[in-house]
DRENLUM-510113 format. One record per residue (C-alpha): residue number from 1; z, y negated, x. Coordinates in steps of 0.02 Angstrom, whole numbers, plus 32768, in hexadecimal, padded with zeros to 4 digits. Each point is the difference from the previous one (the first is absolute). Layout:
<atoms>
ATOM resi    w    v    u
ATOM  NUM    Z    Y    X
...
</atoms>
This chain:
<atoms>
ATOM resi    w    v    u
ATOM    1 3F15 88CD 1A23
ATOM    2 7FEF 80B3 7FC6
ATOM    3 809B 806B 801A
ATOM    4 7FCB 80A9 8042
ATOM    5 80B2 8041 8010
ATOM    6 8036 8087 7F87
ATOM    7 8060 7FC1 7F69
ATOM    8 80A1 8052 7FC4
ATOM    9 7F9F 8051 7F73
ATOM   10 7F80 8046 8078
ATOM   11 8088 8046 8071
ATOM   12 8053 8051 7F6A
ATOM   13 7F59 804C 7FCE
ATOM   14 7FE9 8041 80B1
ATOM   15 80AB 8050 7FFF
ATOM   16 7FE1 8056 7F59
ATOM   17 7F56 8044 8036
ATOM   18 8043 803A 80A8
ATOM   19 8091 805B 7FAD
ATOM   20 7F89 8058 7F8B
ATOM   21 7F8C 8033 808E
ATOM   22 8092 803B 806A
ATOM   23 8033 8076 7F74
ATOM   24 7F54 803A 7FC8
ATOM   25 7F85 7FEB 8091
ATOM   26 8041 8056 809C
ATOM   27 7F8A 8024 8091
ATOM   28 8003 80C0 7FF1
ATOM   29 7FD0 7FF0 7F49
ATOM   30 7F6E 7F8C 8025
ATOM   31 7FC3 8074 808B
ATOM   32 800B 8096 7F8C
ATOM   33 7F9C 7FA4 7F7A
ATOM   34 7F7D 7FCE 8080
ATOM   35 7FE3 80B8 8023
ATOM   36 7FEC 802B 7F47
ATOM   37 7F76 7FE6 7F81
ATOM   38 8069 7F7E 7FA4
ATOM   39 8033 7F7A 807E
ATOM   40 8033 7F7F 7F7D
ATOM   41 80B8 7FFA 7FD0
ATOM   42 7FF3 7FE1 7F45
ATOM   43 80BB 800D 7FE4
ATOM   44 801B 7F72 807C
ATOM   45 7F75 7F9E 7FAD
ATOM   46 8055 8017 7F57
ATOM   47 80A3 7FC0 8049
ATOM   48 7FAA 7F67 8049
ATOM   49 7F90 7FDA 7F6D
ATOM   50 8067 8035 7F6A
ATOM   51 80B2 7FFE 8042
ATOM   52 7FF6 7F5D 8062
ATOM   53 7F6B 7FAF 7FA9
ATOM   54 7FA8 7FD9 80A3
ATOM   55 7F51 8030 7FC5
ATOM   56 7FFA 7F62 7F97
ATOM   57 803E 7F81 807F
ATOM   58 7F5A 7FA2 8005
ATOM   59 7FE5 8004 7F43
ATOM   60 803C 7F6A 7F99
ATOM   61 808B 8023 7F84
ATOM   62 7F92 7FD3 7F6B
ATOM   63 7F86 8087 8037
ATOM   64 8080 808B 8012
ATOM   65 803E 7FE9 80B2
ATOM   66 8090 7FBB 8065
ATOM   67 7FB6 7F55 8024
ATOM   68 8029 8003 80BA
ATOM   69 7F90 7FC7 808E
ATOM   70 7FA6 8047 8097
ATOM   71 8099 7FD9 806A
ATOM   72 8067 8082 7FA2
ATOM   73 7F72 807E 8005
ATOM   74 7FF3 7FE3 80BC
ATOM   75 80B8 802E 8015
ATOM   76 7FE3 80A3 7FA2
ATOM   77 7F6A 8028 806D
ATOM   78 8063 7FDE 809F
ATOM   79 807D 8085 7FCC
ATOM   80 7F78 8079 7FC8
ATOM   81 7FAE 7FE8 80AA
ATOM   82 80A5 8022 8059
ATOM   83 800D 80A6 7FA3
ATOM   84 7F44 8028 8001
ATOM   85 801F 8025 7F48
ATOM   86 7F75 8069 7FB0
ATOM   87 7FF4 7F99 7F60
ATOM   88 7F6C 7F9E 7FB9
ATOM   89 805A 7F59 7FFD
ATOM   90 7F80 7F9C 8063
ATOM   91 7F6C 804A 7FA4
ATOM   92 8046 7FFB 7F4F
ATOM   93 8089 7F7B 7FF7
ATOM   94 7FA1 7F85 806F
ATOM   95 7F44 801E 800D
ATOM   96 7FDB 804A 7F54
ATOM   97 807B 7F88 7FAF
ATOM   98 7FB0 7F68 8052
ATOM   99 7F55 803A 7FC6
ATOM  100 803E 800D 7F4D
ATOM  101 8052 7F55 8009
ATOM  102 7F53 7FB8 801E
ATOM  103 7FB3 8059 7F6A
ATOM  104 7FEF 7FBA 7F51
ATOM  105 8020 80A6 7FA9
ATOM  106 807F 8056 806F
ATOM  107 80A7 7FD7 7FB0
ATOM  108 801F 80A8 7FAD
ATOM  109 7FDD 8061 809F
ATOM  110 805E 7F80 8066
ATOM  111 809E 801E 7F99
ATOM  112 7FEF 80BB 8019
ATOM  113 7FF3 7FEC 80BD
ATOM  114 8092 7F86 8001
ATOM  115 8070 807B 7FA4
ATOM  116 7FD0 8090 8071
ATOM  117 7FBB 8066 7F6F
ATOM  118 7F57 8009 8057
ATOM  119 7FC4 7FF2 80B3
ATOM  120 7F64 7F9C 8025
ATOM  121 7F89 7FFC 8093
ATOM  122 7F73 7F88 8027
ATOM  123 7F68 806C 8025
ATOM  124 7FCB 7F9E 8099
ATOM  125 8005 8049 80B0
ATOM  126 80A4 7FDF 8058
ATOM  127 7FA2 7FB9 8095
ATOM  128 7FB2 7F74 7F99
ATOM  129 8035 7F51 8037
ATOM  130 801C 7F71 7F86
ATOM  131 7F5A 7FAC 7FDF
ATOM  132 7F9A 808F 8049
ATOM  133 7F7A 805B 7F9A
ATOM  134 8040 8097 7FA2
ATOM  135 7FAC 8098 7FB4
ATOM  136 7FDC 8003 7F46
ATOM  137 7FCA 8089 7F89
ATOM  138 7F71 8003 7F84
ATOM  139 802B 7FCF 7F4E
ATOM  140 7F95 8049 7F75
ATOM  141 8033 7FDD 7F4C
ATOM  142 80B9 7FFF 802C
ATOM  143 7FF4 809F 8068
ATOM  144 801F 7FF6 80BC
ATOM  145 7F9F 8062 8083
ATOM  146 801A 8004 80BB
ATOM  147 8075 8025 8091
ATOM  148 8085 7F97 8053
ATOM  149 804F 8036 80A4
ATOM  150 80A2 7FDF 805E
ATOM  151 8060 7FD1 7F62
ATOM  152 80BA 7FFF 802A
ATOM  153 8078 805D 7F8D
ATOM  154 7F75 8032 7F88
ATOM  155 804A 80AF 7FF9
ATOM  156 809E 7FC2 7FAA
ATOM  157 7FB4 7F75 7F95
ATOM  158 7FFD 800C 7F43
ATOM  159 7F7C 7F79 7FEF
ATOM  160 7F7B 7FC0 8078
ATOM  161 7FBC 7F4F 8002
ATOM  162 7F48 8017 8028
ATOM  163 7F85 7F74 802A
ATOM  164 7F57 8013 7FAA
ATOM  165 7F54 7FC5 8036
ATOM  166 7FFC 7F8B 7F6A
ATOM  167 808C 7F98 804B
ATOM  168 808A 8047 7F92
ATOM  169 80A3 8056 802B
ATOM  170 801E 809C 7F98
ATOM  171 809C 8063 7FD8
ATOM  172 7FDA 80BA 800F
ATOM  173 807A 808B 7FD6
ATOM  174 8020 806B 809A
ATOM  175 7FE5 809E 7F99
ATOM  176 7F4B 7FCC 7FE4
ATOM  177 7FD1 7FFE 80B9
ATOM  178 7FFF 807B 808F
ATOM  179 8074 7FD5 8090
ATOM  180 7FD3 8055 80A5
ATOM  181 8083 7FF1 808A
ATOM  182 7FC2 7FB8 80A5
ATOM  183 804B 8019 80AC
ATOM  184 8078 7F73 8024
ATOM  185 8060 7FD9 809F
ATOM  186 8093 7FC0 7F98
ATOM  187 8037 8095 7F9A
ATOM  188 807C 7F95 7F9E
ATOM  189 7F73 7F97 7FB5
ATOM  190 7F72 807A 7FDE
ATOM  191 7F4D 7FCB 7FE3
ATOM  192 7F84 804C 7F87
ATOM  193 7F4D 7FF8 7FC5
ATOM  194 7FEE 7FD5 7F48
ATOM  195 7F69 804B 7FA8
ATOM  196 7FCE 7FB7 7F58
ATOM  197 7F80 8063 7F9C
ATOM  198 7FF1 7FA3 7F5C
ATOM  199 80B8 7FD3 7FF4
ATOM  200 802B 7F89 7F73
ATOM  201 8041 7F58 8037
ATOM  202 804D 7F6B 7FA9
ATOM  203 7FCA 7F57 8044
ATOM  204 8095 7F95 8030
ATOM  205 7FB2 7F68 8052
ATOM  206 7F97 7FC3 8092
ATOM  207 8008 8073 8097
ATOM  208 7FDA 7F7D 8084
ATOM  209 8094 7F90 7FDB
ATOM  210 8078 808F 7FDE
ATOM  211 7FD5 8063 809D
ATOM  212 800A 7F68 8071
ATOM  213 80AA 7FD2 7FBA
ATOM  214 8040 80B2 800E
ATOM  215 7FC5 8019 80B3
ATOM  216 8046 7F59 8038
ATOM  217 80AC 802C 7FBB
ATOM  218 7FF3 80B0 8048
ATOM  219 7FD6 7FBE 80AD
ATOM  220 8088 7F7C 7FFB
ATOM  221 808B 8075 7FC9
ATOM  222 7FC3 808D 806F
ATOM  223 8040 7F94 8090
ATOM  224 80B0 8017 7FBA
ATOM  225 7FEA 80BC 7FFE
ATOM  226 7FC3 7FF7 80B4
ATOM  227 8099 7F97 8029
ATOM  228 806D 808B 7FBB
ATOM  229 7FA7 8081 806B
ATOM  230 8011 7F94 809C
ATOM  231 80B6 7FD4 7FDF
ATOM  232 8031 80B7 7FE8
ATOM  233 7FA3 802F 809F
ATOM  234 805B 7F7B 8066
ATOM  235 80AC 8020 7FB4
ATOM  236 7FF9 80BD 8014
ATOM  237 7FBD 7FF4 80B1
ATOM  238 808C 7F8B 8035
ATOM  239 8080 8074 7FB0
ATOM  240 7FB7 8099 8057
ATOM  241 7FF9 7FAD 80AB
ATOM  242 80B6 7FCC 7FF1
ATOM  243 8034 80B4 7FDD
ATOM  244 7F8F 805E 8078
ATOM  245 803F 800A 80B4
ATOM  246 7FAF 8020 80A7
ATOM  247 8059 7FFB 80A8
ATOM  248 80A1 7FEC 7F9C
ATOM  249 7FCC 7F5A 7FB2
ATOM  250 7FA8 7FCE 7F5D
ATOM  251 7F43 7FFF 8012
ATOM  252 7FFB 7F59 7FA7
ATOM  253 8058 7FB2 8095
ATOM  254 7F68 8012 8070
ATOM  255 7FAB 7F59 801D
ATOM  256 7F4E 803C 7FE0
ATOM  257 802F 803E 7F54
ATOM  258 8062 7F62 7FDA
ATOM  259 7F63 7F9A 8021
ATOM  260 7F98 806C 7F8C
ATOM  261 8080 7FF5 7F75
ATOM  262 8014 7F44 8015
ATOM  263 7F44 7FE8 7FF1
ATOM  264 7FFC 806E 7F67
ATOM  265 808F 7F9F 7FB1
ATOM  266 7FA1 7F5D 8015
ATOM  267 7F66 804D 7FAE
ATOM  268 8065 8041 7F6C
ATOM  269 8055 7F58 7FE7
ATOM  270 7F57 7FA9 7FFE
ATOM  271 7FBE 8083 7F87
ATOM  272 8092 7FDE 7F8C
ATOM  273 7FD3 7F47 7FFD
ATOM  274 7F49 8024 7FDC
ATOM  275 8026 807F 7F78
ATOM  276 8080 7F8F 7FAC
ATOM  277 7F85 7F6F 8005
ATOM  278 7F79 806A 7FAE
ATOM  279 8077 8038 7F76
ATOM  280 803B 7F4F 7FE2
ATOM  281 7F4E 7FBC 7FFD
ATOM  282 7FCC 8084 7F82
ATOM  283 8096 7FD2 7F95
ATOM  284 7FDC 7F46 8006
ATOM  285 7F42 8008 8004
ATOM  286 7FF9 7F83 8090
ATOM  287 7F8D 802D 8093
ATOM  288 800D 80B7 7FCF
ATOM  289 7F5B 8034 804E
ATOM  290 802D 7FB6 80A9
ATOM  291 80B0 8049 7FFC
ATOM  292 7FC0 80AD 7FD2
ATOM  293 7F7C 8003 8089
ATOM  294 807C 7FC3 8082
ATOM  295 807D 8087 7FCE
ATOM  296 7F80 808C 8004
ATOM  297 7FB1 7FC5 80A3
ATOM  298 80AC 8012 804F
ATOM  299 8056 808C 7FA1
ATOM  300 7F93 8096 8027
ATOM  301 8009 7FF7 80C0
ATOM  302 80BC 7FE4 7FFC
ATOM  303 8024 8091 7F89
ATOM  304 7F94 8076 8067
ATOM  305 804F 7FC6 80A3
ATOM  306 80B0 8015 7FBB
ATOM  307 7FDD 80B1 7FC3
ATOM  308 7FAB 8030 80A4
ATOM  309 8094 7FBE 8063
ATOM  310 8077 805F 7F8F
ATOM  311 7FA2 80A2 801B
ATOM  312 7FF6 7FEA 80BD
ATOM  313 80B3 7FC6 8019
ATOM  314 8045 808E 7F97
ATOM  315 7FB1 8070 8086
ATOM  316 7FF5 80BA 7FD9
ATOM  317 8059 7FFA 7F58
ATOM  318 7F88 7F79 7FC6
ATOM  319 7F6D 8076 8018
ATOM  320 8045 8082 7F89
ATOM  321 7FD2 8015 7F48
ATOM  322 80B8 8004 7FD0
ATOM  323 801D 7F4D 803A
ATOM  324 7FBE 7F7E 7F82
ATOM  325 7FB3 7F89 8080
ATOM  326 7F55 804E 7FE8
ATOM  327 8005 7FCB 7F49
ATOM  328 8016 7F4B 8035
ATOM  329 7F76 8007 8081
ATOM  330 7F87 804A 7F81
ATOM  331 8032 7F80 7F7C
ATOM  332 7FEA 7F73 807F
ATOM  333 7F55 8041 8036
ATOM  334 7FC4 8016 7F4D
ATOM  335 8043 7F55 7FCE
ATOM  336 7FA2 7FB1 8092
ATOM  337 7F5B 801A 7FA4
ATOM  338 8042 7FED 7F4E
ATOM  339 7FC0 7F66 7FA4
ATOM  340 7F9E 7FCC 809B
ATOM  341 801C 8013 80BA
ATOM  342 8057 7F7D 806A
ATOM  343 7F56 7FD0 8046
ATOM  344 7FB7 7FE6 7F53
ATOM  345 8092 7F91 7FD2
ATOM  346 7FEE 7F9B 80A1
ATOM  347 7F4A 7FE1 7FD4
ATOM  348 8030 7FCE 7F50
ATOM  349 8087 7F8C 8043
ATOM  350 7F83 7FAB 8073
ATOM  351 7F93 7FD8 7F69
ATOM  352 8093 7FC4 7F98
ATOM  353 803F 7F84 8083
ATOM  354 7F54 7FD5 8044
ATOM  355 8020 8040 80B0
ATOM  356 7F6C 8074 8017
ATOM  357 7FD8 804B 80A9
ATOM  358 7F76 7FA5 8060
</atoms>
């Protein structure tokens, strides 16, 4: 039987990442960055990628990485979700990395991403579900022409992985394209339109296989980020309700609020099981598609519910810009449509297990 409990190594990794985020990713700093033109925290990214070597967790050692598995990457994403950290870990260290792992000619770029020297982004809309059609650009004698919208973290990427209409996946230097910011609900993971007007691209491999692999891993490990968001929301709400008093007693002692928190706790526990199962399935390669769709069908509603409860139960202070709960609600809402909605994953799951609606 698969053991979904955290190993000692995974707990040690969690502690190290949490300590780093505690020192370098406080809520006022994240809020201040969200208000600026540069929301990404590149110094934190350097500490994660270069200092701790976390950008290369999914890359085999013989290809320049750490040789870890999706289970370890999931632990990192849990902690990044708990801090709503404005770093391109999911987009570069997971999605772009997985795409390169499926390419025949991506080893050089893969090593650069694993070391943190460069940041990569898959130029596919963040809303695209695994297995769904994706937009391509026109390829003409090695030059790429077209527009791609809703590309996450394109503004901070050094290299873009662009699918062409000839079935190839191309590496394009970010300096050769025009990146136009788009309005995004989640200010800690900005979206952008990428305009290619004859940009030179180097073919790495087949786009279909690479994009499907990348989006599947992104969707599966996104559940761990959503778990981090939900867990923070529950933990901080419980803490606040224990401290806040009305009628000379803690607000958390009122039965109606106890019931709401108990229900939320059950949802978060179930989300943890689904997210861990998805990470383990991706690591082992067994029933990964089913595990990923189950996790995403469940994760989005729970993360949104947890963040909404946190905002409501924090009362007036929760409605202010100074309190970080709005960051978690926005991240949860944006994540709920990232790599496919819960409804899309339920439909996919029905096909996978042959339980279609009548």
